[in-house]
C-alpha angles and dihedrals in degrees: 000000000000112000094034119033115223092237090064096054124103125271132011095227122093114280131208127189127173127189147080119290103222090084103011103087095189092054092052092042095057098035107029085213117129111206131156095209130066120276134162132247118201127185117188138141093010092303135103129218137178123204112210140166121270089253092057097039100095094040090051091052091055101039109028122094086216112093100203111071118181127191121223090219093054086058099051103268097135094048091048090050092052090051100044102030083212118110094197093050092047091049094049091047090051096047091046090052093051092049093048090049089057091051093246117156103160131038144189112223131181123254092255094053111137110270093214090058094044090052090046093050094046088050088057092053101264117141109231121196117186111219109199093204107030100161101349094103091052091050092056091072109065125206121227088260092053091049091054090052090053090046090054092052089048091053089057090044091058092049088055092047091050090053091051093048092046092055093048091047091049093048121104130219120247110174109301096345138076115230128205126178088358093301134098109271110239137184087244092056092053092046089054092049090050091050092050089060089051091052093049091051102043097258137118138187136212089219142340126218119220103157122166136187127004093336090065083078086082101082095211099037104127093208133237141189135027120342118223134207122263090027130126109250115198112200113188115176124181113170128170130209111254091212102039097029097216122132134222127197135200138156131194129179120209141169126212103211129003120342119211120248091257091053088052090048092051093047095049093048092049089050091051092048091051093047090053091050094047091051092048100047114105140123112297096030116107126232089239090058091054093046091050089051091054092047090050090055094051094045091050087058092049101257125134122245139202091252087059087052088242119166092208134044118033101007103162138044126279098251153319142224120274130203133102085355126044091229115038138126146335101054122210088211144088087287093056097094098144120087116259116247134204110279097035110132112206141164123239106204117152116175146179125216133193117171091212094054109019137241138307119198129164117188133183129172119227142182115228115232134182094266104024137321139291112232109220090189115091099168113118125245121233136140106208121058 
């Protein structure tokens, strides 16, 4: 391995993971090999192996961080498939044979390990121990190279945000609707424009939030329909690099027109809460302490919080880790009881929500350092466009 030395990875026992690596972050993290089809990762005796199909063998040799590449066909997969006519059976037989050949009798597997294979291996006498967080803790601490990959995704993110803001700013009011290019401006139009920026810059996104009006009070409502003037517009963008696989995350809230006094109050308090959190984040502080600080700020201003079991106000946690997954550890939340360490990459995204008015959320992404944090987000913060 290059970015993450084998000696730093979790557990001394043999490890087996099986899956594709487009969506399985642990598989990509330990192998650096991007494959749409299932393959196996084995760690045993201080060495790492991946077991791939014949078609992927040469590519794996060139692209994977793992030095020892094994071919399924060299270990009898094709013959077993011809005999059993059952791909799952042939695969289990082959993996079992490889493990036995390495002298492995017990294994750590991740929580998303295929049940059919776990049952099969147990039936053959292997001891299977499910480790809930196999490599997740290692992934929480980013290397300098990983941080640069996140920074690249964030640069693209800010280009997309700028495009969305420019369109809203250029739109004109006609009655209760905003118009752009002679057509009603919709959440869907802005989402498409954002995604076009991603395509041009080698990124993609699982979803993009452009939510306007009262329904923006639902934090994960993606948004749809025509956007009106004088409404809160929550724009939450979280792309990942298609090549490097790392995510970025950012939210801005704007109004085209004149916000109400309560909208202004909400925005200013969210900005204050975020500023307090950004100034407090550093190595040694826990995510819970940061989250409590944000909740304290909101409660002082008379807004409800999640810890009060309020259904309005601050109804989610302050932030989460970002990396190969958009939501990973460490959490800036009540569950974040372990001290932050240098190299953690987390979001800081306090928000206030009122179903009669809408939502305000402001989100930056930062790297934890010994004495503070580095904010990877350079995009300015303003309410009125």
